[in-house]
C-alpha positions as CSV (number, residue, x, y, z in Angstrom):
1,M,0.0,0.0,0.0
2,E,1.6,3.2,-1.2
3,I,0.8,6.4,0.8
4,K,0.8,9.5,-1.2
5,T,1.0,12.1,1.6
6,N,3.6,14.2,3.3
7,A,2.5,13.4,6.8
8,K,5.8,12.9,8.7
9,I,6.8,12.6,12.3
10,R,10.4,13.2,13.4
11,V,11.6,11.7,16.7
12,R,15.0,13.0,17.8
13,L,16.9,10.9,20.3
14,E,19.9,11.8,22.3
15,S,21.9,9.9,24.9
16,F,25.4,9.5,26.5
17,N,25.2,5.7,26.0
18,H,25.0,4.5,22.4
19,E,23.7,1.1,23.4
20,L,20.6,2.7,25.1
21,L,20.1,4.8,22.0
22,T,20.2,1.8,19.6
23,S,17.7,-0.1,21.8
24,A,15.4,3.0,21.8
25,C,15.6,3.2,18.0
26,R,14.7,-0.5,17.7
27,K,11.8,-0.1,20.1
28,I,10.4,2.8,18.0
29,S,10.9,0.8,14.8
30,D,9.1,-2.2,16.2
31,I,6.1,0.0,17.2
32,V,6.0,1.6,13.7
33,E,6.1,-1.8,12.0
34,N,3.2,-3.2,14.2
35,S,1.0,-0.2,13.1
36,E,0.0,0.3,9.5
37,T,2.5,3.0,8.6
38,N,4.2,3.1,5.3
39,R,7.9,3.4,6.3
40,S,10.4,4.7,8.8
41,S,14.0,5.4,8.6
42,V,16.8,6.0,11.2
43,V,19.3,8.7,10.5
44,S,22.5,8.8,12.5
45,L,23.7,12.3,13.4
46,P,27.3,13.3,14.2
47,T,28.4,12.6,17.8
48,D,29.1,15.7,19.9
49,K,32.3,15.4,21.8
50,R,33.0,17.9,24.6
51,I,36.5,17.8,26.0
52,Y,37.4,19.4,29.4
53,C,41.0,20.1,30.4
54,V,41.6,20.2,34.2
55,L,44.9,21.1,36.0
56,R,45.9,18.2,38.3
57,S,47.4,20.5,40.9
58,P,45.9,23.9,41.6
59,H,49.1,25.7,42.6
60,V,52.1,24.3,40.6
61,D,53.1,22.4,37.5
62,K,50.8,23.8,34.8
63,D,52.1,21.2,32.4
64,S,50.3,18.4,34.3
65,R,46.7,18.2,33.0
66,E,43.9,15.7,32.8
67,H,41.4,15.6,29.9
68,F,37.8,14.4,30.3
69,E,35.3,14.0,27.5
70,I,31.5,13.7,27.3
71,R,30.1,12.2,24.1
72,I,26.5,12.8,23.1
73,H,25.1,10.3,20.5
74,K,22.2,11.4,18.4
75,R,19.7,9.8,16.0
76,I,16.6,10.9,14.2
77,V,13.8,8.5,13.4
78,E,11.6,9.7,10.5
79,I,8.2,8.1,10.3
80,F,6.0,8.6,7.1
81,Y,2.4,7.7,7.9
82,D,-1.2,7.9,6.8
83,P,-3.0,10.7,8.7
84,S,-6.0,8.5,9.4
85,I,-3.8,6.3,11.7
86,E,-3.0,7.7,15.2
87,V,0.7,7.2,15.2
88,S,1.4,10.2,17.4
89,D,-0.6,8.6,20.3
90,L,1.5,5.5,20.1
91,L,4.7,7.6,20.3
92,L,3.5,9.7,23.1
93,N,2.8,6.7,25.3
94,L,6.1,5.1,24.5
95,E,8.4,4.3,27.4
96,L,12.1,4.7,26.5
97,P,15.0,3.6,28.6
98,P,16.2,6.1,31.3
99,G,19.0,8.2,29.9
100,V,17.5,8.7,26.5
101,L,16.1,12.2,25.7
102,S,13.4,12.3,23.0
103,R,11.8,15.1,21.1
104,I,8.8,14.5,18.8
105,D,8.2,17.0,15.9
106,L,5.1,16.8,13.7
107,C,6.1,18.0,10.2
């Protein structure tokens, strides 16, 4: 069944842990496959990497430093659907793993 509409939902997912993010994408894809939507796709976005440089000693030896980093992994799940199906209600009631931030945009 080919749907000729531009109804689209974008779900943006962010997490520090890439394994949680992958499981959340799979969970959304499974929900989309169980409903009668046309198709969905997962798009990987670049990983943000923040590096913090900290002096080991506060008073002497400025050459001795430690580096810490935080990586933020991001994905976008695009869902193309028929407007007669209530896909947005399915996504709003979705329970994602803790540590995954989600934002749902209706395009």
